[in-house]
N, C-alpha and C positions, 0 to 999 in steps of 0.2 A: 163093744167099744163105742163111746159117744163121739159124735162128730161136732167140731167147732164150726160155727158159722163164720165165713171168711169175708173180710172187707179189705180191699187194696186201693191205694191212692198213689198217684204220681207225686203229689206234694201234700203235706199236711203240717199243721203247726206242731202237734204232738200225738203220736199214736196212743200214748197212755190216756191223754185227755179225751180223745174220741172214744176209746174203749169204755171209759167211765160213763159217757153219755149213752152208749148203746146198751149197757147192761141194766139200764132202767127198764128196758122192755125185752131184752134178750137174756137167755140163761148163760150161754157160753159164746164168746166171740174171740176172733183173732184179727187184729188190725195191723196191716203192714203198709209200708210206704217206700217209694223210691228215695224220698227225701223228706226230712222234717227240720223245721227251723226253730223249734222251741222245745227240743227234747231235754230231759233232765237226767242227771246222775245223782250219786250220793251227795248229801250235804247241799242240796239245791244248786249244784253245778249245772251249767247249761251244756248239753251235748248236741251239737249241730251236725257234724259230719259232712260227707260229700254226697253229691247227687249220684244215685244208683251204684254206690260203691260199698255200702254197708247194709247189714240186716237191721231194719228197724221193725220190731215186732212187739206188740202188746197183746197179752192174753188176758181177757177179762171174764169174770164169773160172778153171778149173783148167788148168795148163800141163802137157802131156804130153811136151814136148821142152824142152831147154835153150834159153833165150832170151838173145840178145845184149843189151847195155845199150841200144842204139838201139831195140830192140823194146819194152823197158820204158818208155822215154821216150815212144815213140809212143802208148802207152796213155793217158798223161796228156794228150798233145796231142789225141788222139782225143776224149777227154771234153770238152775245151774247145771243139773245133771243132763237135762235135755239139750242145753247149749253145748256142753262138752261132748256129748255123743254125736251131735250134728257136725261139730268140727272134726271129730275123729273119723267120721264117715267121709268127710270131704278131703281129709289128709291122713290116710291110714298109716303112713310112714312117719308121722310126726308125733311128738309127745305133748300132751296137754295135762293141766292140773287145776284143781279147784283151790282157790285161796279165800279164806274166811274174810268177810261173810258172804260175798256175792260176786266174786270175779272168777273168770277163767283165764289162766295164763298158758302161754305157749313157749316151749323151749326153742329159742331163736337159733339161727345159724351161727351166732357168735357165742353160743353155749350159755346164754343168760335167759332167765325166765322173764317174759314180757307180757303185759296185759293185752288180750285180744278180744275180750268180751266182758261186759258188765250187766248185772241183773238188778233192776230196781223194783221193789215190791211196795205197793201202796194199798193199804186197807182202809175201808170206810166203816166207821162205827156209828151205831145208834145206841148211845149210852155205852154199856160194856159189851154189846153184841156186835160182832163183825157182820155186816150185811153184804159186803162185796169186796172183791180183791182184783187188782190189776197188776200183772207182772210184765214189766217192760224189759226186753232183751235186745241189746245192741251188740253186734258182732262186726269187727273190722274184716272186710273181705278183700277189697281191691285198692284201698288207699296206698299211695307210695310215699307220701310226705306227711310228717306230723309236726305240730308246733314244737318249738325248741324245748318247752317244758316237758314234753312227752317223748322226745327223740330217743332216749335210751330206756324208756319204760313201757312203750307200747309198740305193737307190730300188727301186721295184717297177713292174711294168707298169701296175697300176691307178693308181699315183701319177703316171704319165706319160700318163694318159687312155686306156690300152689296157685295155678291159674284156673279158677273156677268162677262161675257166674253166681251172682247174689241170689237169684231165684232158686237155684238148686239147693243152696244151704237153707234158705227160708222154708222150703217145702219139707226138707228133712227135719228141721227144728220143730215144725208144727206136728209132724207125725210122731216125733220123739215125745213131745208133750203128751199127746194122746196115749201113747204106749205106757208112759210112766204113770198116768192117771189110773190105769188098770192095775198097777202094782199095789196100791194102797199105802197109807201113811207110814205104817211100820217099816215096810221094805224101803221106802224112799228115804226115811231118816237113817236107817241102818247103812244104806249105800252112801249117802251124803257124808256120814261120819267116817266111813272107811276111806272115801275119796279125799277128805280133808287131811287126814293124817296129822291132826293138830295136837292131840293129847300128848303131853310130854315134851312139847316144843318149848324152846326158849324164845320168848317174844319181847319185843320192845313196845312199850305202851307210850305213845307220843305224849310228851309233857310230864312223864314220870321218870324216876331214876331207873337205870337198867337193872336187869337181873330177875325177870319174871318168868315163871314156868306155867304152862297150861296144865292144870290138874284134871279138868273134866270139861267136856262139851255137855252142857245141861239140857234137860228136856225142853226148855223154853228157848233153846237156840243160843243162849248166852254162854260165855266162857268163864269158868272159875279159874283164876290165876293165883299163884302164891309167890311171894318174893323169896328168892333163894337164901338171902342173908337174914332179913328181919322176920320172915315167917308171916308177914302181913298178907291178907287175902283181899282180892278185888275181883268183882264180877264185871266182865266186859260185854257190852251189847253192841248192836250194829252201829250205834252212834259214835263209838270210840274208834280211834285209829290205832292199829297195831301193825307191826312189821315183823316178819320172820322169814327164815330161809325155807324154800320149797325143797322137797326131797328128803 
């Protein structure tokens, strides 16, 4: 099993940005911080979080060979699986689920699914060749208060009565990443597909009329959907917003 070179900071602008700098000279790195003030989420959203209350972790790697699209998708899947396993280790009595494309949800005490973790993957290309990848993973561990816009949509371990320190979850997360790396692309994608349980789901595509069903999770990580009335088909990628019921 390969070992990731670790870097930890009390404060940093963005663990993803620093990981990008490091992999110009390092093969594999994990950058963690107690606090970051310029973190990113999907769609260029800023994710700042609280001091020493969340996992801020970015795993970076330099690619020495040309990777197929399924290998790149597997890196996103690996980040989600590692995060879910780290959370399950921290809270073995709780339920967690993956949500397409890159979120981990927790079944809250009010019996609703809420976001507890997000994964952001950033690839760097030279032409058509991916030369490096950074996977940013943010997990809500100890926040008690959330903005009004997230009040009924997000949670943390502490909010769900799981009193655990951030460092403990971070260490488990990095170990899980290393463990999944040994599994190989095929097993990672197979597990990701099984955990998502999205094929056959009725989904809402934001901005479209209702009534879409997921027909397949494609090899390139996109979703093939079909409208139940018109029969029209549409392929959904990470840039599209969809909503569906977990379970």
